[in-house]
N, C-alpha and C positions, 0 to 999 in steps of 0.2 A: 916175386917173379918179375923178370924183365920182359917188356913188350916193346914193339915198335908201333907208334901211332900212325894210322893211315889217314886220319882227318884231324883238324884242329879241335881240341877239347879245352874249354876254358879252364877247368880245374886242374888239368894235367899238363898240357903243352901243345906244341904245333906238330903238324904232320911230318913224319920222318924222324921224329925225336925218339930216343930210347928212354923209357921211364920205368921205374920200379913200382909195381902195384901188388895188392894182395891177390893170391891165386883165384879166390872166389870171385872177385870183382872182374878179373880178366875172363875167366871161364863163363860166368853167368851173364855178364853185361857187354863187355867190350868185344869179345870174339863173335857172339851171335849177331851183333849189330854191325859187324865188319868195321869197327872203329879202330881196331888194332890187330896185330898178329904177333905170334911168339917171336922172341929175339933169337932165332936160330942162325947159324952161320949162312945158310942159304938165303934166308929172308934178309939178313944184313947186306949181303951182296946185291940182292935185288933192289933194295932201297937205295943203296949207293948208286947203282946204275940209273935208276929212275931220277934221282936228284941231279945227277950229271946231265941227263937228257933235258930235264926241266931248266937247268941253268943255261944251257946252250940255247934253248928256245927263248928264254927271257932276254938273253944278250941280243939275239937276232931281232926280237920285237923292239927292244930299246933303240937299236940302230935305225930301224924303220921309222919309229916314232920321232927320232931326232931329225930325220929328213922331213917328216911332216911338220915339225916345229919350225924348221927353216922356211918352208913354204908359207906357214902361217905368219911368219915375221913380215911378209910382204903384203899381207891382206889388210885392208881397211874397210870399215863399214861406216855408213853415214845414217845417223838417226835424225830425222826431221821432226822437230817438236814445236809446239807453241810456247812462246816465251814472253815474259813481261818486259817492262822498260829497263830494269836493271839486270837483264840477261838471266833472270831466274826462270827456270822451266816450270810450266804448269804440268804437274804430275812428275814422272821421273822415267829414266831409261833403266830397265831392269835386266837381269841376266836372261830372262825369257825373251824380251824384245831383241836383245843382241843375238840370241840363238836363232830367232826368226829371220833377222837380217842376214846372218851367215847362211841359213838354209836357202835364201833367195839367190845366193852366190854359189850354191852347190856344196857347201860344207855343213855336214850334219853333226851337230853337237847337242847334247842334253843340257838343259839350263843349269844342272848341278855341276857340269864340267867347267862352266864359266865362273871364274873367281872374282866376284865383285864384293868388296867389303861392305859397301852400302850402295844403293841405287844412285845413278848419276843425276844430279838435280841442277846442273848449271851448264851453260854453253861452253864449248871448248873441245880440246883433243885429249883423249885419255888412252893410256896403255892398259889393256885388260889381259890378264893371264887366263889361258885356256888349258885345263888339265887334260893330258892325252892318255895317261896311264903309266904304270911302272915307274913313277917318279919323274916322268918327262912332262914338261909343259912348254907351251908356246905363247907368244904375245901378239895380240892384234891391236890395231889402232881403231879407236871408236871416235868418230866425229859427231858431236852433238851440235846441230845447227838450227837456226831459227827457220820457221816455216815461211 
């Protein structure tokens, strides 16, 4: 039996995909939990329309996020830290501390959106990537300076 998935299912596929399953699995599990619907011509047309609408929404969202990424390119934050004689920082500057510094400037980001491979442990200027969503990211400048 061919069905159209309405949600992502690990063992079967992604939402909107047409897959072949046994009739009992479809009737007894997928249909009652609204995880799928029958692959009728009417449902196929409805899924195509929904996917077209979703694509246009995603394109609009990506253009909006690209504008936000341009704005973020002009943003810089300064982390004031204690440092030793050889410019080695006591402690480190983490993604959470960068998120807090951005929040003070009015930009709200979760620490998981700030892409630091490892915490900043030396004085200097760093370019840090901030994930905005839908594959769009921006870069901010982080200055780590001595107290």
